C-alpha positions in Angstrom: 0.0 0.0 0.0 2.8 2.4 0.9 4.6 1.6 -2.4 1.4 2.4 -4.4 0.7 5.4 -2.3 4.1 6.9 -3.2 3.7 6.0 -6.8 0.2 7.5 -7.0 1.2 10.8 -5.3 3.3 11.9 -8.3 0.5 11.1 -10.9 -1.2 14.5 -10.6 2.0 16.6 -10.6 4.3 14.9 -13.1 2.5 16.4 -16.1 2.7 19.8 -14.5 6.4 19.5 -13.9 6.9 18.5 -17.5 4.8 21.4 -18.7 6.9 23.8 -16.6 10.1 22.4 -18.3 8.4 22.9 -21.7 7.8 26.6 -21.0 4.1 26.3 -20.4 3.4 24.7 -23.8 0.6 22.4 -23.0 0.5 20.6 -26.4 4.2 19.9 -26.3 3.9 18.8 -22.7 1.1 16.4 -23.6 3.3 14.7 -26.2 6.1 14.4 -23.7 3.8 12.9 -21.1 3.0 10.2 -23.7 6.7 9.6 -24.3 7.3 9.4 -20.5 4.4 6.9 -20.1 5.4 4.6 -23.0 9.1 4.6 -21.9 8.2 3.8 -18.3 6.1 0.8 -19.5 8.9 -0.3 -21.9 11.4 -0.3 -19.1 9.1 -2.3 -16.8 8.6 -4.8 -19.7 12.3 -5.5 -19.5 12.8 -5.2 -15.7 9.9 -7.3 -14.4 11.2 -10.7 -15.6 14.8 -9.7 -14.6 13.8 -8.8 -11.0 11.5 -11.9 -10.8 14.4 -14.2 -11.8 16.8 -12.5 -9.4 14.2 -13.1 -6.6 14.2 -16.8 -7.6 18.0 -16.8 -7.2 18.7 -14.5 -4.2 15.3 -14.5 -2.4 12.3 -12.1 -2.4 13.5 -9.9 0.5 16.6 -8.3 -1.1 14.7 -7.5 -4.3 11.8 -5.8 -2.4 14.1 -3.9 -0.1 16.4 -2.7 -2.9 13.3 -1.6 -4.9 12.0 0.6 -2.1 15.4 2.1 -1.3 15.9 2.7 -5.0 12.5 4.3 -5.4 13.2 6.6 -2.4 16.5 7.8 -3.9 14.9 8.1 -7.4 12.0 10.3 -6.1 14.7 12.6 -4.6 16.4 12.8 -8.0 13.2 13.7 -9.7 12.4 16.3 -7.0 15.8 17.9 -7.6 15.8 17.5 -11.5 17.1 20.7 -13.0 16.0 19.8 -16.5 13.5 17.7 -18.5 16.3 15.3 -19.4 17.1 14.6 -15.7 13.4 14.2 -15.0 13.2 11.6 -17.8 16.2 9.7 -16.4 14.5 9.6 -13.0 11.3 8.3 -14.6 13.3 5.5 -16.3 14.9 4.6 -13.0 11.5 4.5 -11.3 10.3 2.1 -14.0 13.1 -0.3 -13.0 12.8 0.0 -9.3 9.0 -0.2 -9.3 9.0 -3.4 -11.3 9.2 -5.5 -8.2 5.4 -6.0 -7.9 5.8 -9.5 -9.5 8.2 -10.3 -6.7 5.5 -9.3 -4.2 3.1 -11.7 -5.9 5.8 -14.5 -5.8 6.2 -13.8 -2.0 2.5 -14.5 -1.6 2.9 -17.8 -3.4 5.8 -18.7 -1.1 3.9 -18.2 2.2 0.3 -19.1 1.3 -1.2 -22.5 0.6 -2.6 -22.9 -2.9 -6.2 -23.0 -1.7 -5.9 -19.6 0.0 -3.9 -17.7 -2.6 -6.8 -16.1 -4.4 -7.9 -14.5 -1.1 -4.4 -13.3 -0.3 -4.0 -11.8 -3.8 -7.3 -10.1 -3.3 -6.0 -8.5 -0.1 -2.8 -7.4 -1.9 -5.0 -6.0 -4.7 -7.1 -4.1 -2.2 -3.9 -2.6 -0.7 -2.7 -1.5 -4.1 -6.1 0.0 -4.8 -6.2 2.0 -1.6 -2.7 3.4 -2.4 -3.8 4.5 -5.8 -7.0 6.1 -4.5 -5.4 8.0 -1.7 -2.1 8.7 -3.5 -3.4 10.9 -6.3 -5.7 12.8 -3.9 -2.8 13.5 -1.5 -0.5 14.4 -4.4 -3.0 16.9 -5.6 -3.2 18.5 -2.2 0.6 18.6 -1.8 0.9 20.0 -5.3 -0.5 23.3 -4.0 3.0 23.8 -2.4 4.6 23.3 -5.8 4.9 20.4 -8.3 8.1 19.1 -6.6 6.6 18.7 -3.1 4.9 15.3 -3.7 8.2 13.9 -5.0 9.8 14.7 -1.6 7.0 13.1 0.3 7.0 10.1 -2.0 10.7 9.7 -1.4 10.2 9.8 2.4 7.4 7.2 2.2 9.5 4.9 0.1 12.5 5.1 2.4 10.3 4.6 5.4 8.8 1.6 3.7 12.3 0.2 3.0 13.2 0.7 6.7 10.0 -1.0 7.8 10.7 -3.9 5.5 14.3 -4.2 6.7 13.3 -4.7 10.3 10.0 -6.6 9.8 9.9 -8.5 6.5 11.3 -12.0 6.7 12.7 -14.0 3.7 10.0 -16.2 2.2 12.0 -18.4 -0.1 14.2 -21.0 1.6 17.7 -21.5 0.1 16.9 -25.1 -0.9 14.0 -23.8 -3.1 16.0 -21.3 -5.0 17.0 -21.8 -8.7 20.2 -20.7 -10.5 20.0 -17.3 -12.3 19.5 -17.7 -16.0 19.6 -14.8 -18.6 17.4 -17.0 -20.8 14.6 -16.7 -18.2 15.5 -13.2 -17.1 15.0 -11.4 -20.4 11.5 -10.7 -21.7 11.6 -13.1 -24.6 12.9 -15.9 -22.4 10.2 -15.1 -19.9 7.6 -15.3 -22.5 8.9 -18.7 -23.5 8.0 -19.9 -20.0 4.4 -18.9 -20.7 4.5 -21.1 -23.8 5.6 -24.1 -21.9 2.1 -25.3 -21.3 -1.2 -24.7 -23.1 -2.8 -23.5 -19.9 -0.1 -20.9 -19.2 -0.1 -19.6 -22.8 -3.9 -19.4 -22.8 -4.0 -17.5 -19.5 -1.2 -15.2 -20.7 -3.4 -14.3 -23.7 -6.3 -13.6 -21.4 -4.0 -11.5 -19.2 -2.9 -9.5 -22.2 -6.5 -8.7 -23.2 -7.5 -7.9 -19.6 -4.7 -5.3 -19.3 -5.2 -3.9 -22.8 -8.9 -3.2 -21.9 -7.7 -1.7 -18.6 -5.8 1.0 -20.4 -9.1 2.5 -21.7 -9.5 3.9 -18.2 -6.0 5.5 -17.8 -6.0 6.8 -21.4 -9.4 8.4 -21.9 -11.5 8.3 -18.7 -11.0 11.9 -17.6 -11.3 13.4 -21.1 -14.2 11.1 -21.9 -16.5 12.0 -19.0 -15.6 15.7 -19.3 -16.6 15.6 -23.0 -19.8 13.6 -22.5 -21.1 14.8 -19.2 -19.2 18.0 -18.4 -17.7 16.6 -15.2 -15.3 18.7 -13.3 -12.0 17.5 -11.8 -13.7 17.2 -8.4 -16.5 14.9 -9.9 -13.8 12.8 -11.6 -11.8 12.5 -8.4 -14.8 11.5 -6.4 -15.8 8.9 -9.0 -12.3 7.4 -9.1 -12.3 7.3 -5.3 -15.6 5.5 -5.2 -14.3 3.1 -7.9 -11.3 2.4 -5.7 -13.4 1.8 -2.6 -15.8 -0.6 -4.4 -12.8 -2.5 -5.9 -11.2 -2.8 -2.4 -14.5 -4.1 -1.0 -14.7 -6.8 -3.7 -11.0 -7.8 -3.6 -10.6 -7.8 0.2 -14.0 -8.9 1.4 -15.6 -11.0 -1.3 -13.1 -12.7 -3.6 -12.0 -15.2 -0.9 -15.6 -16.2 -0.2 -16.5 -16.4 -3.9 -13.5 -18.6 -4.8 -14.2 -20.9 -1.8 -17.7 -21.3 -3.1 -17.3 -21.6 -6.9 -13.6 -22.0 -7.5 -10.9 -19.9 -9.2 -11.9 -20.7 -12.8 -15.6 -19.6 -12.4 -14.5 -16.6 -10.4 -12.1 -15.6 -13.2 -14.9 -15.9 -15.8 -17.4 -14.0 -13.6 -14.9 -11.2 -13.2 -14.4 -10.9 -16.9 -18.2 -11.0 -17.5 -18.6 -8.1 -15.0 -16.0 -6.2 -17.0 -17.9 -6.7 -20.2 -21.1 -5.5 -18.7 -19.4 -2.6 -16.8 -17.5 -1.3 -19.8 -20.5 -1.7 -22.1 -22.5 0.4 -19.6 -19.8 3.0 -19.6 -19.8 3.1 -23.4 -23.6 3.6 -23.9 -24.5 5.6 -20.7 -26.6 8.6 -21.9 -26.1 10.6 -18.7 -23.6 10.9 -15.9 -26.0 9.3 -13.4 -26.4 6.2 -15.5 -22.6 6.1 -15.9 -22.2 6.1 -12.1 -24.5 3.1 -11.8 -22.0 1.0 -13.7 -19.2 1.7 -11.2 -20.1 -1.0 -8.7 -20.7 -3.5 -11.6 -17.2 -2.8 -13.0 -15.8 -3.2 -9.5 -16.5 -7.0 -9.7 -14.1 -7.0 -12.7 -11.5 -7.0 -9.9 -12.3 -10.6 -9.2 -10.2 -11.6 -12.2 -6.7 -10.7 -10.9 -6.8 -12.7 -7.6 -8.3 -15.7 -9.4 -5.8 -15.8 -12.2 -2.9 -15.4 -9.8 -4.3 -18.3 -7.7 -4.5 -20.4 -10.9 -1.0 -19.7 -12.4 0.9 -20.2 -9.1 -0.2 -23.8 -9.1 1.4 -24.4 -12.6 5.1 -24.0 -11.6 7.3 -24.9 -8.7 8.4 -22.6 -5.9 11.7 -22.1 -7.5 10.1 -20.5 -10.6 7.4 -18.3 -9.0 9.5 -15.2 -9.5 10.2 -15.9 -13.2 6.5 -16.7 -13.7 5.3 -13.4 -12.1 8.0 -11.5 -14.0 6.7 -13.0 -17.3 3.1 -12.0 -16.5 4.4 -8.6 -15.5 6.0 -8.3 -18.9 2.7 -9.1 -20.6 1.1 -6.4 -18.5 3.7 -3.8 -19.4 3.7 -4.7 -23.1 0.0 -3.7 -23.1 1.0 -0.4 -21.4 3.3 0.5 -24.2 0.7 0.8 -26.9 -2.7 0.5 -25.1 -3.0 4.2 -24.2 -2.2 5.2 -27.8 -4.8 2.8 -29.1 -7.7 4.0 -26.9 -6.7 7.7 -27.3 -6.8 7.3 -31.1 -10.2 5.5 -30.9 -11.6 8.3 -28.8 -10.2 11.1 -31.0 -11.7 9.4 -34.1 -15.1 8.9 -32.4 -15.5 12.6 -31.7 -13.9 14.0 -34.9 -16.1 16.7 -36.6 -16.4 14.6 -39.8 -17.0 11.2 -38.2 -19.9 9.2 -39.6 -21.0 7.7 -36.3 -20.5 10.0 -33.3 -19.9 7.4 -30.5 -17.7 9.0 -27.8 -18.1 5.9 -25.7 -16.3 3.9 -28.3 -13.1 3.3 -26.2 -15.2 1.6 -23.5 -17.1 -0.4 -26.0 -13.8 -1.6 -27.5 -12.7 -2.6 -24.0 -15.9 -4.6 -23.5 -15.3 -6.5 -26.8 -11.7 -7.3 -25.8 -12.9 -8.8 -22.5 -15.5 -10.8 -24.4 -12.7 -12.2 -26.5 -10.8 -12.9 -23.2 -13.8 -15.0 -22.0 -13.8 -17.1 -25.1 -10.0 -17.7 -24.8 -10.4 -18.6 -21.1 -13.2 -21.0 -21.7 -11.3 -22.6 -24.5 -8.2 -22.9 -22.3 -10.1 -24.4 -19.5 -11.8 -26.9 -21.8 -8.5 -27.9 -23.3 -6.9 -28.5 -19.9 -9.9 -30.6 -18.7 -9.8 -32.8 -21.7 
């Protein structure tokens, strides 16, 4: 939660700092924000499997601690950055150091029995969600003292988090369960080969890619979309995102474990994707802001997917390869982050162009619904193949 809180705090102010370095040119700053985002995702695409494989060799604890110490120092670098170039260097470093999330997932697999992993991943997802809800709001408030202030506070949080982990966090991977480091598994292409090792893993990797591609419709166009369609202010957007985070936290922390215990991980995964289809379709066709809001709790149940898929995939490899597995899935996620925002931004721009034949400003969300519908088909095919 502290990790995501620090990461979320800089979201509202990073574009403002970039705009300041571009002399107040908003259009130029917008293009640079896109470059920063794509570069950050590209670095994570490379770093996630590397850190995952390192955690299989040296243990989870050192990777997590170095990540937090590195993030703290990096946020200080960004707070002190004298130019746009230095700010870009800091953002690249943060992409490397913040790529330890797969290691956290591997840690859960180390210390949790298979039948309880979905519930544990739900709690971890809820912690991430709380951090991302509170972080941007806190960053916006701190930004009133200048766009660099949230970076200093984020640095302090990350370093405090590292100190907490140093004194409290035990190692989860025993020495006899570790595996030798291999560059073949540590690079993105080698990590993806691990996902092709079984039909079940490759199928779920495809589902995971579609899930995260659809997810980028929110980060890419949510704010612009609701402002264009419903005239929402930044306060309305912020409250809606906060409500979305609260609903998601309730589902992941309070309901996922019970649902998995009752119907199993596969049905929970499919139910989560189905909720995503319905929620995004409702976002896309909502005629008013009020009806749009009604879809928020529906889309929250989309959050059942992530804990369920984590519970499934951790059963498919041994303890000595959990880090590599999580790194590979992290690379799939980051790959979608490289071009997903560009895709949905382009769809939105085309859907509201003056000369467009069909004026459908909800098109990005409808596309996300279609992608999740395809994910359901792939998941059902994968499950059918593994059962046969």
